[in-house]
DOVO-714144 format. One record per residue (C-alpha): x negated, y negated, z negated. Coordinates in steps of 0.5 Angstrom, whole numbers, plus 2048, in hexadecimal, padded with zeros to 3 digits. Example, Ala and Ser with C-alpha at 12.3 -4.5 7.8 and 13.67 -1.06 7.14 Angstrom:
! residues 2
{pt {7E7, 809, 7F0}}
{pt {7E5, 802, 7F2}}
//
This chain:
! residues 250
{pt {7F2, 673, 5DC}}
{pt {7F5, 679, 5D9}}
{pt {7FD, 67C, 5DB}}
{pt {801, 681, 5DD}}
{pt {805, 683, 5E3}}
{pt {809, 689, 5E3}}
{pt {803, 68E, 5E3}}
{pt {7FF, 68A, 5E5}}
{pt {7FB, 687, 5DF}}
{pt {7F7, 680, 5E2}}
{pt {7F0, 67D, 5E0}}
{pt {7ED, 677, 5E3}}
{pt {7E8, 672, 5E1}}
{pt {7E5, 66C, 5E6}}
{pt {7E0, 668, 5E4}}
{pt {7DA, 662, 5E7}}
{pt {7D4, 662, 5E4}}
{pt {7CE, 65E, 5E3}}
{pt {7CB, 65C, 5E9}}
{pt {7C3, 65D, 5E4}}
{pt {7C1, 664, 5E5}}
{pt {7C5, 662, 5ED}}
{pt {7C0, 665, 5F3}}
{pt {7C3, 661, 5F8}}
{pt {7C5, 65B, 5F3}}
{pt {7CC, 65C, 5F3}}
{pt {7D1, 65D, 5EE}}
{pt {7D3, 664, 5EE}}
{pt {7DA, 667, 5EF}}
{pt {7DC, 66E, 5EB}}
{pt {7E2, 672, 5EC}}
{pt {7E3, 677, 5E8}}
{pt {7EA, 67C, 5EA}}
{pt {7EC, 683, 5E6}}
{pt {7F2, 687, 5E8}}
{pt {7F4, 68D, 5E5}}
{pt {7FB, 692, 5E6}}
{pt {7FD, 697, 5E0}}
{pt {7FE, 69D, 5E4}}
{pt {802, 6A2, 5DF}}
{pt {801, 6A1, 5D7}}
{pt {7F9, 6A1, 5D8}}
{pt {7F6, 6A0, 5DF}}
{pt {7F4, 69B, 5E3}}
{pt {7F2, 698, 5E9}}
{pt {7F0, 691, 5EA}}
{pt {7EC, 68C, 5EF}}
{pt {7E7, 686, 5EE}}
{pt {7E4, 682, 5F1}}
{pt {7DF, 67B, 5EF}}
{pt {7DB, 676, 5F2}}
{pt {7D5, 672, 5F2}}
{pt {7D6, 66B, 5F7}}
{pt {7D0, 666, 5F7}}
{pt {7D0, 662, 5FC}}
{pt {7CD, 666, 603}}
{pt {7CD, 66C, 5FF}}
{pt {7D1, 670, 5FB}}
{pt {7D1, 678, 5FA}}
{pt {7D9, 67B, 5F8}}
{pt {7DA, 683, 5F6}}
{pt {7E0, 687, 5F7}}
{pt {7E1, 68D, 5F4}}
{pt {7E7, 692, 5F0}}
{pt {7E7, 698, 5ED}}
{pt {7EC, 69D, 5EA}}
{pt {7EB, 6A0, 5E4}}
{pt {7F0, 6A6, 5E2}}
{pt {7F2, 6AB, 5DC}}
{pt {7F3, 6B1, 5DD}}
{pt {7F4, 6B8, 5D8}}
{pt {7F6, 6B2, 5D2}}
{pt {7ED, 6B1, 5D0}}
{pt {7EA, 6B2, 5D7}}
{pt {7E9, 6AC, 5DB}}
{pt {7E7, 6AB, 5E2}}
{pt {7E4, 6A3, 5E5}}
{pt {7E2, 6A1, 5EC}}
{pt {7DF, 699, 5EE}}
{pt {7DE, 697, 5F5}}
{pt {7DB, 690, 5F6}}
{pt {7D9, 68C, 5FC}}
{pt {7D4, 686, 5FB}}
{pt {7D2, 681, 601}}
{pt {7CD, 67B, 5FF}}
{pt {7CA, 675, 603}}
{pt {7C5, 672, 5FF}}
{pt {7C0, 66D, 603}}
{pt {7C2, 669, 609}}
{pt {7BF, 66E, 60F}}
{pt {7BF, 674, 60A}}
{pt {7C6, 678, 60E}}
{pt {7CB, 67C, 60B}}
{pt {7C8, 681, 605}}
{pt {7CD, 687, 605}}
{pt {7CE, 68D, 5FF}}
{pt {7D2, 692, 5FB}}
{pt {7D2, 694, 5F4}}
{pt {7D6, 69B, 5F3}}
{pt {7D6, 69E, 5EC}}
{pt {7D9, 6A5, 5EB}}
{pt {7DC, 6A8, 5E4}}
{pt {7DC, 6AF, 5E6}}
{pt {7DE, 6B1, 5DF}}
{pt {7DF, 6AF, 5D8}}
{pt {7E2, 6B3, 5D2}}
{pt {7E2, 6AF, 5CB}}
{pt {7E5, 6B6, 5C6}}
{pt {7E2, 6B7, 5BE}}
{pt {7DE, 6BD, 5BF}}
{pt {7DB, 6BA, 5C7}}
{pt {7DB, 6B5, 5CB}}
{pt {7D8, 6B5, 5D3}}
{pt {7D6, 6AE, 5D9}}
{pt {7D4, 6B0, 5DE}}
{pt {7D3, 6A9, 5E4}}
{pt {7CF, 6A7, 5E9}}
{pt {7CF, 69F, 5EB}}
{pt {7CA, 69D, 5F2}}
{pt {7C9, 695, 5F3}}
{pt {7C7, 695, 5FA}}
{pt {7C0, 690, 5FB}}
{pt {7C5, 68B, 5FE}}
{pt {7CA, 68A, 5F8}}
{pt {7CB, 683, 5F4}}
{pt {7D0, 681, 5EF}}
{pt {7CE, 67A, 5ED}}
{pt {7D3, 67A, 5E8}}
{pt {7D2, 680, 5E5}}
{pt {7CB, 685, 5E3}}
{pt {7C8, 68A, 5E7}}
{pt {7C1, 68A, 5E4}}
{pt {7BE, 68F, 5EA}}
{pt {7C1, 691, 5F1}}
{pt {7BF, 697, 5F6}}
{pt {7BF, 69C, 5F2}}
{pt {7C5, 6A0, 5F0}}
{pt {7C5, 6A3, 5E8}}
{pt {7C9, 6A9, 5E4}}
{pt {7CA, 6AA, 5DE}}
{pt {7CC, 6B2, 5DC}}
{pt {7CE, 6B2, 5D4}}
{pt {7CF, 6B7, 5CF}}
{pt {7D2, 6B6, 5C8}}
{pt {7D2, 6BD, 5C3}}
{pt {7D4, 6BB, 5BC}}
{pt {7D6, 6C1, 5B7}}
{pt {7D8, 6C0, 5AF}}
{pt {7D7, 6C2, 5AA}}
{pt {7DD, 6C6, 5A4}}
{pt {7DF, 6BF, 5A0}}
{pt {7DC, 6BD, 59A}}
{pt {7D5, 6C0, 59E}}
{pt {7CD, 6BE, 59D}}
{pt {7CF, 6BC, 5A5}}
{pt {7D4, 6BA, 5A8}}
{pt {7D2, 6BA, 5AE}}
{pt {7CD, 6BA, 5B4}}
{pt {7CE, 6B7, 5BA}}
{pt {7C8, 6B8, 5C1}}
{pt {7C9, 6B3, 5C6}}
{pt {7C6, 6B6, 5CD}}
{pt {7C5, 6B1, 5D2}}
{pt {7C1, 6B2, 5D9}}
{pt {7C1, 6AB, 5DE}}
{pt {7BE, 6AB, 5E5}}
{pt {7BC, 6A6, 5E9}}
{pt {7BD, 6A7, 5F1}}
{pt {7BB, 6A2, 5F6}}
{pt {7C1, 6A0, 5F8}}
{pt {7C0, 6A2, 600}}
{pt {7BC, 6A8, 5FD}}
{pt {7C2, 6AA, 5F9}}
{pt {7C7, 6AA, 5FF}}
{pt {7C1, 6AE, 604}}
{pt {7C1, 6B3, 5FE}}
{pt {7BA, 6B2, 5FB}}
{pt {7B6, 6B3, 5F5}}
{pt {7B7, 6AE, 5F0}}
{pt {7B3, 6A7, 5EF}}
{pt {7B3, 6A9, 5E7}}
{pt {7B6, 6AB, 5E2}}
{pt {7B6, 6AE, 5DA}}
{pt {7BA, 6B3, 5D5}}
{pt {7BB, 6B2, 5CE}}
{pt {7BE, 6B5, 5C8}}
{pt {7C0, 6B2, 5C2}}
{pt {7C2, 6B5, 5BC}}
{pt {7C6, 6B2, 5B6}}
{pt {7C9, 6B5, 5B0}}
{pt {7CD, 6B1, 5AA}}
{pt {7CB, 6B5, 5A3}}
{pt {7CF, 6B4, 59D}}
{pt {7CA, 6B1, 597}}
{pt {7CD, 6B0, 590}}
{pt {7D5, 6AE, 594}}
{pt {7D4, 6AA, 599}}
{pt {7D0, 6AB, 5A0}}
{pt {7C8, 6AB, 5A2}}
{pt {7C8, 6AB, 5AB}}
{pt {7C1, 6AC, 5AD}}
{pt {7C0, 6AE, 5B4}}
{pt {7BA, 6AF, 5B8}}
{pt {7B7, 6B0, 5C0}}
{pt {7B6, 6B6, 5C1}}
{pt {7B4, 6B7, 5C7}}
{pt {7B3, 6B2, 5CC}}
{pt {7AF, 6B3, 5D4}}
{pt {7AF, 6AF, 5DA}}
{pt {7AC, 6AE, 5E1}}
{pt {7AA, 6A8, 5E6}}
{pt {7A9, 6AB, 5EE}}
{pt {7A3, 6A6, 5EE}}
{pt {7A1, 6A6, 5F6}}
{pt {799, 6A3, 5F9}}
{pt {799, 69C, 5FC}}
{pt {794, 69E, 601}}
{pt {797, 69F, 609}}
{pt {796, 6A6, 60B}}
{pt {799, 6AB, 60E}}
{pt {7A1, 6AE, 60B}}
{pt {79E, 6B5, 60A}}
{pt {798, 6B2, 607}}
{pt {79D, 6AE, 603}}
{pt {7A0, 6B3, 5FF}}
{pt {79A, 6B7, 5FE}}
{pt {797, 6B1, 5F9}}
{pt {79F, 6B0, 5F6}}
{pt {79D, 6B1, 5F0}}
{pt {7A3, 6B1, 5EA}}
{pt {7A1, 6AD, 5E3}}
{pt {7A5, 6B2, 5DD}}
{pt {7A6, 6B1, 5D6}}
{pt {7A8, 6B6, 5D1}}
{pt {7A9, 6B3, 5CB}}
{pt {7AB, 6B8, 5C5}}
{pt {7AC, 6B4, 5BD}}
{pt {7A6, 6B5, 5B8}}
{pt {7A2, 6BA, 5BD}}
{pt {79E, 6B4, 5BE}}
{pt {79D, 6AE, 5C5}}
{pt {79F, 6B0, 5CC}}
{pt {79D, 6B4, 5D0}}
{pt {79B, 6B1, 5D8}}
{pt {79B, 6B7, 5DD}}
{pt {79A, 6B5, 5E5}}
{pt {79A, 6BC, 5E8}}
{pt {798, 6BB, 5F0}}
{pt {79E, 6BB, 5F5}}
{pt {79E, 6C1, 5FA}}
//
């Protein structure tokens, strides 16, 4: 069901699912509700609610979100959601949180950018949606630069993309600790005019990734810090296979 009441959009779907894959043998009951209200000409605020109930087990998620347009081409958005999950009998209630903050996003002809951080606490669960990894905070810092050739020139345009993607453990991010892993990627895209038509060519110039690993053996915190390793891989196109470097942490 979809519709609009005044300036508020409404969407709802409810279903009784098959019990072939049910952990309790019951028919899962699923509800999804979405409300969104316009603010001015482009900005919006919204609310989303989902639940999935199977006998004595249940999963409920409630979230609010806002998207604000500023200076015509920029936007900032924020989403915060909580989940409440009853698993099997006797396991109690698990609660979790999701938050997604797009600090800035700009789309222009010659330049574009995007800065976003999204966090999932350890016990967040969305059984009516898809979350493939929890207990992490992931960042995405993106910049695009485009240079255009003159009309009829051989090189119509050249675009480079620079993407930085750090990942923290959830509590490490809140406590301002170092990242768990991350990567930096730069890509170059060329549009070349050939025989009256355009040809597209692209290449990954640099791919850099790092992942922190800690030995599983038990020891003192100081010894663990000394033995902590950072595995780094750096690939430059045309320079052969990646090199792996394992510097010793001080």
